[in-house]
Structure formats: structure tokens, C-alpha cells
N, C-alpha and C positions, 0 to 999 in steps of 0.2 A: 402913492400906492395905498390901496386899502389894506388895513392890517388884519391879520388872522392870528389867533392864539394857537400856539403849538406847545407840546410838552417840552420842557427844557432839555430832557434827555435826547430828544430828536436832534436838537442843534449840536449836541456833543458828538454825534456820529461823524462830524466833519473835522474833528480835532485830530488830524493825522500829522505825523512829523513830516515837514516839508519846508521848502524855501518860503520866505516871507512875502514874495511878490510874484506876479505873473512874469513868466520868462520872456519878456520883450524888453531888450535894452534899446531904448529909443535912440540914444546917441550913436550907438554902434550901427544901427540900421540906417540912420540918416547919413552917416559917413559912407556907407556902402552906396547909397543912392547918389551922393555927391560925386563919388568916384566914377560911376558910370555916366553921370551927367557931363563930367569933364571930358570923358572919352568922345562925346559927340561934338565937343568944341575943337577937338584935334583934327585938322584937315586931312591928316594921313589915315586916321582911323574911321572917321565918319563916312568915308566912301565905301566901307566894307559892310556887307550884310551881317557878318558875324557880330560887329559892334552893336548894330541895332537889335539883333537878336538877344545879345547879352543885356542890353539896356531894358528890353521888354521883359526878360526873365527876372531881372532884379526887381523891377517894379511889381511884377506878378507875385514874387515871393514876399515882398513887403506888404502887399495887399492881403495875402492869405495869413501871414504870421499871427496876428492877434486872435484869430479863431481857429488856428491850425489843429489844436488838440480837442476842439469842441465838436460834438455831434449828438444828435438825439439818441437816447438810449445808452449813452456812455455812463458807466457808474461814476459817481462823484469821487470815489477813492482813486480811480484811475486818473481822473482829471487832476486831482491835487498832487498825485505823484509826478505828473508831467509838468504842471505849471505852477505848483505851489499853493499856499493858502491864500484865500481872498483877503482884501483889506478889511472887509466888514461883511456881516451877514444880517439880513433883515427878513421879516415876513412880508410876503406880497402875494400877487396872483398873476396868472397867465391865462387869458381867455376865460376868466371867471373861476379858475381852479386855484385853490390855495397852493402856494409855492414858497420855498426858501430861496431867496435871491442872494447870490454870491457876488460881491462887489469887487471886481478887479479894475485895474487902471483903464483898460481899453474896452471892457465888456462886462455887462451884468449877465450872470448865468442863472437860469431858472431850474431849480431842482425839485423833483417831486418828493415831498416829505414821507410818503408811504413806502417808496422803494429806493430812494436816493439815486434815481437816474435823471440825467439831463433831459429836460423837456423843451428847452428853447434858450435863446439869448438875445441880448440887445447890445450891439456894438455902439459905443458912445463916441469914439473918435478913431481916426486913422493915424498911422505913423506920419503920413504926409498927404495933403489933399490931392484928389484926382489921380490916385495911383492906378486904378483900373483903366481909366481913360488914356493915361500916358502909356501904359503897357500895350494897349490895343493899337495905339498910333505907331509905336516903335516896332511891334511885330508885323504890322501891315507894311511898314517901310522895309523891313528886312526881307519879306517875301517879294515885294516889288523889285528890290535890287537883285535878288538871286532866287528865282523860283525853284532852283535845285535843292534848296534847303527846306522845302515845304514840310517834310516830315518832322524836322526839328521845330519849326514854327508851330506846326499843328499840335505837337505834344504840350508846348507851353500854353498855347491858346485854349486847348481843351481843359487844362488844369485850371486856368483862370475862369473859364466859363462855368465849370462845375462849382467853383468856390462862389461865384456870383449868384448862381441859382440857389445854392444852399443859403447864402446870405439873404437873398430876396425872400425866401420862404420864412426865414427866421424873423426878418423885419416885419413881414406881413402879420405874423402871429402876435406881435406886440403892438399892432396898430399903426405902424409907420408905412402906410400904404404907398405914398408917393416915392419914398426911398426904396421900397420893395420893387415898385414898377421900374425905377431907374436901374436897379440891379438886373432885373430880367432883360431889359433892353440891352444893357451892356453885355450880358451873357450871349445874347443872340448876335451882337456885333463881333464878339470874340470868336464864335463858331463860324462866322462868315469870312474870316480873314483869308483862309486858303480853300481851294475847291474841294479838297479831300474831306474836309470836315463840314459836310452839308448841314447848314443851320436848321435847327428844329423849329418849325413855325409855331408850335405850341408855346414856345418861350415868349415870342413876341405877342402872341394872343394873350398870354397871362399878363404881360405888361399893359397892353391896351385895356384889358378887362379891369385891372386895378385902377387905372386912370379914370375909367368911366364910373366905377363905383365911388371914387373920391369926388369926382365932379358932381355926381348926383346928390351929394350931401353938402357940397360947398356952395358959395355964393359969389356973385360979382366976377371980377377978373380972374380970381382963383379957379372958379368953376369953368369959365370960358377957356382958359389956358389948358386945363386938363382935358376938356372935351376936344379941343383942337389937336392936342398931342395924341389922344386916343385915336382920332380920325386918321392922323398921319400913319400911326403904326398899323392899324387895321388895313388901310388901303395898300400899304406897302406889302404886307404879307399876302393879302388876297391877290395882288398883281403877280405874285410868284406862284400862284396856283394853290394856295393853302385854303383849307376850310377845316374847322374842327369837326369831329364826328357827327355832331347833331346840327351843325349850322348856326350855332348861337352867335358866332362872330357877326352875322348880319344884323342880329337884334341889338348887339352892343354898338355896332356902327350906326344904326338908326338913332340910338340915343345920343351919340356924339354929334350927328348932324342936327338933330332936333334941339339939342342943348345950345346950339349956336344960331338958332333961327333969328335972334334979335339983330344979328349982323346984317342979314339980308333975307327976310322971310321967304320971298319967292324962290331964291336959290336953294336955301337950306331945307325948306319943306319938301321941295322936289327931290333933293338928294336923300332925305329921310325916307320918303315914300319909295324911291327906287331901291334903297337898301333892303327894305322889307319885301318888296315884290321879287327882287332877285333871290332873296333867301327862301321865300315860300316856293318859288319855282324849282330851286335846287333841292330843297328839303321840305316837301309838301306835308310831311307828318309832324313838322315842328309846331306844336301847339302854341308855344311862346310867341313865335313870329306871327302866327295867324291871329292870336289874341291882340298882339300889338297893332296889326293892321286894322282890325275892327275898331279898336279904341282910337287909333289915329284918324280914321275916317269920321268917327263920331266927334272927336275933339276939335278937329280943324275943318272949318267950313270951306267947301270948294276944292278939297284936295283929291276927291275922287269918290267913286261909288263902289260898294262891295261887289257889284256885278262885274267889275273889272277882274276880280279874282276868278269868278266862274269862267269868264271868257278866256282868261289866260290858261287855266287848267284844261278847259275843253280843247283848246288849240294844241296843248301838249299831248293830250290823249289821242288826238288824230294821228300824231306821229308815233305814239307808243301806246297803243290801246290795251296792252296787257301789263302795264306798269302798276303794280300793286300799290306802291306809295302814292302815285298820282290819284288813283281811285280813293284811297284813304283820305288824302287831302281834300279831294272833291267833296266827300261826305262831310268833312268838318266845315268846309266853307258853306255848304248848303244848310247845315244845321245852324250856323251862325246867323244866317239871314232867314231862318225859320221856314225853309222850304223842306219839310220833313220827307215828302215823297221822294224827291231827288236825293236827299241824304240817304234814305234807306236803300234806294236803288244803287247808290255807290257802294254801300257796305255789302249788299247782295253780290255785287261784282267781286268785291274783295274775297268773300266766302267762296265764290266760284273759282277764283284764281288760286286760293289757298284754303281748301276745305278743312284742313286740319289745323289751321292757325287759330290760336286762342283769341287774339285781338279781333280778327274778322268776325267770329261768331259772337263774342261778347258785345262788341259795339253794334252789331246788327240788332241784338236784343235790346241793348241800351237805348238806341235811337228810336226803336219802335215804342218803347216806354215814354220817351220824350214826346213823340207825336201824340200818344194817348194823354199824357199830362197836359199838353197844350189844349187838346180838345176838351178835357175836363174843366180847365180854367175858363175856357170860353163858355162852356155850358153853365158853369156856376155863376158867371157874371150876367147871364141872361135871366132877368127877373120877370120877364113878361110871358113865360110859358106855364102851362098847367103841369100838375103833378104827373099826369099820365104821359105828357109829351117829354117831361124830364126823364122819367124812368125808361122810356123807349130809346131816347138818345144815350142815356147812361149804359143801357144794354149793348148798344152798338160799340160804344167806346170800350166796354169790357172785352169785346171780341178782338179789338185792336190790341189790348193788353195781352190777351191770350196768345196772339201771334208771336210774342217775344219769348214765350216759354221754351219752345223747342230749340231756339238758338242759344239761350242761356243754359239749357241742359247739356247741349253739346259742348259749350265752353266749360261747363263744370266737369264733364267727362275728360276733357283735354287737360284741365288743371284743377283737380279736386280740392286743392288747398287755397284757392282764391276766395277770400272771405266776401268780397263785394258781390261775386256771382251768387253765393249762397244767400246773402242778405236780400238780393233782388228776388230770387226764387221764393224765399220764405214770404216776403211781403206780397208778391204777386199771387201766389197760390192761396194765401189767406183772403185776399180781395176777391178772388174768383172761386172761393170754396164751394159755392152752390152749383157750379158747373160740374158736369160728369167727370169723375176721376180726380178732381182737383183737391178734394179733402185728403185723399191718400198721398198726393204729392206734397200737400202742405205738411202733413205729419212727418214725412220723410225729411223735408228740407228744414222744418222747424227744429227737429232733433239735431241736424247738422249745424244749424245756426246757434243753438244753445251750446253745442260742443266747442264752437269757434270763439265764443265770447270769453 
């Protein structure tokens, strides 16, 4: 751990009267687990759902115990009154922020030295290995044996799931990404034990996302295994009808397939492409997926043509011609292939469908500017024309720039605080200041621009 210097008086804030160790008696807890383990070996008891429920609860309690009194925002004084003094205190950091680290037998706890509140923790060991996995298996068995005890099973399962999610969040914050992913997956499994506790797909999405992030920085078999596991989790939750609000799951799934292309390039490149195409069809406004598609087509020879995207969206619009998101996506696709006229046509339709939508008006103006910028670049690269010809073409392009102003002014009226709109209006009106009325507009928007800086 990187060391940071703190005032010695800050460390003294923790010197409260308390017990000398964290209140986890390992021997006692192991004896409890051994007792419930023995009950499963008893042929008269192991045929009862209640026995399996008790076994699952005991293992759940043992999993939770080392971090039971810990939570973000808990004052350190409360922590020490409940669990005692740490074995040691050192200076460290959490996500780049200086912390005081309290060393307990089972967990390191990160405390903010400015307010003495818990910011995170790192559990170093468990009372026994595979506690959560064993608890889930026993609770599942209990419900299968007697569905009538569903509510009792659900109560324990949700308690376990909540602890696993909290643990996953804590482990992720200290950089233990794979362990965090495992916790989130187990939390989803715990929520899936009984029908009444509908599992939250966001939890499995988080697990898959963390696996993908890890795989993207790993190498060799480590990376391949994480990509494969991420693929498994994403496809599982998608098969149950899940998608996150923005559709990013398809982008992460693409990376999981693409990361495994060395196994079978033909198979995995096709799967990677299909993940992105499915994502952009369902979430046509997702710029990340669209950018991923364009990069994919560029990086991998023979996987497809960007024209496929336009054909897909055009077909979707035949079935749903007033779908704002589809028209928005259509504009983005045509901009990516530099067909500015069709791009602008798309955003004009967006503005027609939602005349008071900021995005529709802003992007209508923005892509008119993109069209004019492209024309300027082409003009400037043409060294074989005369000064008079250049000025004539430049005047035509200025009229294209001018077409953007009414759209941006409407966007500004809808959202006066948007700085990007003000910046565009400021620069455009300055460029066109010799046109009628433009100098007055420039003075107006320049004043707003200076106020926004």
C-alpha cells in the first residue's frame, strides 16, 4: 500500500475503550457448522426440508458474520463499540484517496481520516471456504423438498443475496474484480432459488461486466476464461428477457465473443457481429454500439459492410415509421458513412416527430455543421482552383453553415444552460458575421459564451 502522512492526532481518534479483537470466534462458528453438517448425515433428519433450511441459514450466518457490523458511512466509533479495536492501523488508500486502514483478523476496513466514516473494506478470509455456495445449495434443496416453506427460504436467501451484493461492491472498490464478479453471480443465484424472489438481471449484468473488464486487461488463458464466463452470464440473462436501460449488455457481449476469436475466428466473429447488430436494432440511439460496429467493420476484413446497418434500420422503419429512436439511429449511421444529406434528413424527421425535443434540434444543427465542415475540408484540399472560384465555393458553404443557426437557436431556447449549443452559436455567428443580422447574433451569443466560461 502506498503510504500517506497523517497527523498523529488523527490516529488517536480511534483509541476508544473496546475489546481487543474482532468479535468472530472462529472455533465457535466452526462448531456450529459442524453441528449442522452432521444433521445432514442423519438419515432421519436429512429427509426433512427444515434440516436443509437450518443448514443453509447456518452457512449464511457464517458468511455474513465477518462483515456484519460494517457498512459505508458507519462512524468508526460505532464500529469499534460493536467489534472492538483493530489489531493494527496503517496509512493507505482506497481508489486513490488517502485512508486509515484498520486491520482485523478477517477484514481490513478503510476509514476516511477527515470524517472517520467507513468508506470500504477488504475481506481477507472466510470462516470456512465456499460458505455462500453451500448455503445456496442447501436452501435450494430445502425448497425443492417442500415448496410450502418458500417464504422462510426466501427470507434467508434474500439476506444472503444482499450480503453478497454488498461484498461484491466492496471487493470491486479495492480492485478484486474477479472476486467481486463471483459475489454478484452468487447473489443472483441466491435470488433465483424461489419464484417469489425474482432475480434482478442487473446483478448478473454487473458480474458479466466485471469479467469483461478483467479480461480486457488480462492475457492468455486468464483472459480467455473471463471472456467465456462473461459470455455465459450475458447470454443467460438475455435469454430471460433482460437488457439494461441503454443496451450496453450487447456491447459487452460483443467483447466477450471478440475476445475468444482465436478459438474459432469464423464462429466468434459472426457471434460478435450479431451481438452488435442485435444491440443497435433494439437500441438504435446507443452510440457505443454504433461506434463498435463501425470499428469492427474497419478492423476485420470481410465481416460486413456499413450499408448493412442502413438496410436494417430502413427495414425497421417500414414497420414503425414514426419511431423517433430509429430515425435518430438512422441519422447516426448515415453520418458514420459520411452521407450527410440522409443524416440531416433523419434528424429533420426527428424534429418533426418531437419538435420541442432538445436532442432533435441540437443534432439537426450539429450535423448541418458537419456537412459544411466536410465541404470546407474538400475545398481546402483542392489546390487547383483560382481565388475567385475558391471564394464562390466558400460563400456556398457559408450558406450551409447558416442553415444550422435556426436549429441551434431553438435548441438554446429549449435548454438555455447547454454550453455546447452556445459555443456553436458563438463560433458560427462569428464566421458568418458579414451576413445580414449575424453581427447582432454574434454579440448576443458571445456574451453568453463568455458568461458560461
